[in-house]
N, C-alpha and C positions, 0 to 999 in steps of 0.2 A: 628145534625153536627157539632159541637164541638166534641161529647162527642165521635162519629162513627173516627173521628180521630187520638182520643187520646187510645180509642184501637186501631186502628189500626197500630199507630206509635208504642203501649206499645207491643203488637204483636210481629213488626218488630224488636223493639228492642231485645225484651227475645231469636226469635231466630237467630238474629244473634252471642245472646253473647252465648247458647248453642254450636252452630257448631260453635263458633272460642273457643270454649274448650276443644270439641272434637277433635278439630287436634293439638292437643299439645304435641309434640315431649319434651324427656327428653334433659335433657344438659347433654351430656355422662361426661366424667373426662378428664381430660388431658395429656398429656402422660409426664410419667415421664425417666430422660436421663441414662438409666441404669448405667450408672457411677456416678448415684445418689442415685442410691437406696445401701445405709448402710446395710441396713438391712429386707432377705422380711420371714413373716413364712405365711399356707394358716391352718385358723381355724377352725371352727367346733362349731356351739352353739348354744342353744336348744332357739324359745320360746314358751311359754308355755301362750297361747292362755288365763287359765285358769284363768291369775291371774288376780290381783288390777288395774294396769296400764297400763297388753294389754286385756285389758276386750274393750276398744274401738275397737278393730281389728275385735269382735264377733259381731259388729252391726246390725240385721236383718235386716235392710231393705237390707245392702249391704256389707255381711257376707266378710274375706280376703282371705275363703279357699273355698266362690262358686266364688269371681273374679279368682283365679284361678283353680278351674276342668273346668268351662263354657271356660274360657277359650282356654285350653282342648278340650273337647268337642264340639268346634263349628271350632277350627283343625286352628286358633289364631298359637300358641305353639304344639313345640315337646315335647313331654313326653320322657325325657331320664330316662335310666335301672339306672343308680349308678353314680355317685357326676363325671363319668372322659369327660360324654355330646357326649362321643360319639355316641353310641347304642338307636337305645330309641324303643320305643311298640306304634304297628300301632292303629286306632281307636277303632278296636275292643278287641283286646287284654286287653285296655287303662280299654276299658266300665266295662269284667273280675274281672277289678283287686278291690279287697274290699268285691263282693258279697258275701251274710251270705245266704248259704241253709239251713233254718228251716224245720223239722219234726214235725207235727201237728196230733195227733192220732184222730178220729172222729169214736164216736160208731156210731156202727150199729140199735141200739136198744135203741134209749136210757129210752126209757123207758120199759126195761128188765134188769135183773143185771146178761146177760153173757156173760160179758167181748170179745162177739165181737167187734170188729172194723179194723177200715183203716185206712193208715197213706198218709195226704196227704201231700208233695212235696212242700214246698215256695220257691220264691225266689228275695228275696227282695235284690234290686242294693243299694252302696253306696252313704248313705249319707252323703254330704259333710260337710253339719253345724253339725249337728251330729257327725260324726265319726272319721271329723279335727280337731284336739282341740291343734295337736303341728306343730312346723313347724323346720326344720334342716336347719339352713343354711349353704353356709360353702361362709366362704370371704377372700381375702389375707391383712394383715396386713403388710406396705410396712412404714420404715422409711427413707425418704429423707435427707442425708443430708445436699443436697444446699441450704434449708427451717428453717433445725431442726423442722420439723411435718413426725406426723405419719400418716396415711392412710389409710384409711378404706373400699375398693369395693370387694362390697357384688357380687360373681361369677356366686351362683344358688342357688336358694330353693328348698326345697326337705317335703309339705304335709305330714304327721306323722300317720299312723292312728292303729291302734290297730286286727292285726291279728288275728281271731280266728278260731279254726277248732274243730266240734263235743265237739262246747260251750267251748275250750279249751284254754284262750290266750295266744299265742306266743309272748307278748309282742309288744311294736312298733315296728315301719319298715317302708323304707319311699313306699308314694302313685308312685311316677316319680322325676323324676329331670327338675327343668322348669330355660333355661337358664337364670339368668338375666340380665347379662349385659358383656357386651366385647363382641360381638360378635364373630366367626372368619368370620360367611358368615353374609351375607342380611338378615337371620331369622330374623320375630319377635322375639322378647325378653318379660318376663317378668316384665321390666321396662316401658315398652310401652306401657303397656295395664296400669300399674296401672297405670300411668303420668295422665289418662282420668278414673279411681277409685276414685269414691269421698268415706268417709269414714267421721262419725261422729267425730264435732269438738267439743269436749268438752270446749275448750277457749275462744267461736263464735260461735254460730251455723247459723250467719248470713255467713259465713267468711268459703268459700270454702275450702276444704283442699281434700288432695288426697292421696295413700298408700305408692304410693310413695315417698313423703316428711314424711309419718309416717317412708319408711326403713330410709331414707337416712338422715335424720335429726335426727337419732337412737331414737327415741321414744321408742321402744320400750324395756325390760325386756329383760334378757335372763343371760344361763351360760351356759360355754363352757364344753362341752367334749371331746376333740381334738385342739393336736395344733403337725402340721407337725412333724415328728419324724422319724430317723432310721428306726425303728420294726411297723414302719404302725399301733402302736394299740392303740386306747380311752384312759381315761385317769382310765376307770374304771380296766383297768387290766392293767396298771402301778403299778408295782413291789413294788412299794411304797403305793402306794394306794391299793392293795390287797383288789381288789372289794367292797370295804365302801366306802359305797354313802354320810357319809359325808368329808371323809378323799380327793373323789372325787370333793364335793364343794369346799374343803380350798384348794388344791391345783388348781381350778379352778383361783381365786380367786386370788392367789400369781401369779397365771400369766399376772394377770390384770393388777397387780402392778406392777406388772414388764416391761411390756409396758407401761406405765403411767408413772414410772418412765426416763428410757431409754429415752423417748423423752423432763422428764424436763434438764436431762441432757444433751439434747442437743442446749438447753436456755443457759442455765451455765456458756457454754463452745463460 
């Protein structure tokens, strides 16, 4: 009888704990007075999930890219076409993105050397865990002169995939854009999904950690590819960089250092 009670209360505790956890809501950032914003810039940065520090987000049990993809397929999130976050794909359009067409030759007479064959068309749907290895983050960097601090707020995230046509790679392009924060409407955001999506905690496997914490605590490694500018060009297209990859990385590092120095100058004053 005592054993039965222990099992009952144990199951009750687990169910209560899980339900309570699943209903978590993200804490929205405090609004800033426009008069307190000394400087604001929009930054685009790439997170390479293959890097050692970011590999934790490819946890096979619940990879971050699969969380994003499944949230769109299930109808929880809108897949926007670009970073303006205005037009979005319908579900049928979204599912067709990244589909590969493979042509396989099949011999008509395997036992004869007549060279006759047929061509089978194989349609392969996008596998997010295998094809989505990069994330493109769009965020606002805001300098608050009242507190002398820098605030970085993620606006949207786009999984990147390698587009191929007839086996030829056309480079990495956004699969779609997912609104992360500060929605203009009451639609569900990626942050609402992430706050209830568990990830592997390298520091303590017994402590729960979510992808929302991973993004908000800036635990990922990334590099800047674009900063808001009058010509709306990426760093690689900058006249000083001249499409040199190393120069682009150096310029991105210089931008990050300037941001840090600007924040430190506020404390000095």
